[in-house]
N, C-alpha and C positions, 0 to 999 in steps of 0.2 A: 562254332565248333573249332577247337584249337588243333593245329597240326602238331605232330610229334617233333620235338626239338631235333635239329640236325647236328649230330655229333661229329667232331673232326676225327675222333679215335673211337672205334667200336670196342666193346669189351671182348676179351678173349673168350673163345668157346670153352676152353678147358683151363682151369687154374684161376689166378687172380691177376688183374691188370688189363692192359689194352693191347690190341692187335695193330696191324699195319693201318695207316691212315685211310679214311674213307673219303676225304675231301681234299681239294687243292690246298686249303689252308693247312691241313695236317701234314701234307707232303712238304709244304714250304717250311714248316716248323722242323720236321725231321731232317730235311736237307740243310737247314741252318745249323742244326745240332752237329751234323757230320762235318760241315765246313769249320765250325768253331772248334771241334775236336782236333782237326788237322792243323788249324792255326795254333792251337795250344801246344801241339807237339813241336811246332817250329819256335814258338816263343819260350817254351820251357822244355828243352830237350830232356827226355826222361833219363838218359844216361848221366846227365850233369845235374839236373834239378828235379829229381824224382818227387820230392815232397811237394814242391810247388805244382808240378804237373798233376799229381794225384789230387791235390786240393782243387785245382782248376776243373778236373774231370768230375769230381764230386759236386762242385757248384753247378756245372752244366747239367748233371743228372738230376739234381734237386729242381732246377729250373724246368727241365723237360717234364718231370713228374708233376710239377705244379700246373703246367699247361695242360697235360693230359687229364689231370683231375678236374680242371676248370672246364675244359672243352670236350671231354670224352664222356662216354657212358659211365654211370656210377659204378665204381668197382665193387665186386663181391666175388666170392668163390663160386666158380661154375664147374659143373660136371659134364658139360657137353650137350645135354638135352634140356628141354623145358620141364620135364617131370621132376627134376631136383632143384629147380631154380628157386 
């Protein structure tokens, strides 16, 4: 008998996407994302280098979404209850 896979990021109850992390690995990924965002604001000050800063943020968001996709519950639109799943 196989156990259910342990996801780092649970699916949101309403809407599409993922909620707050469920495991320490997910929290580590989220903390790393926040630290890298802050570092990007220092490396590419938005008032001086807005285009580079936005490109950096977009790349981080794509990376975070990829990790959530790989390590989170499969995304789909959810209405809050099991009856519409």
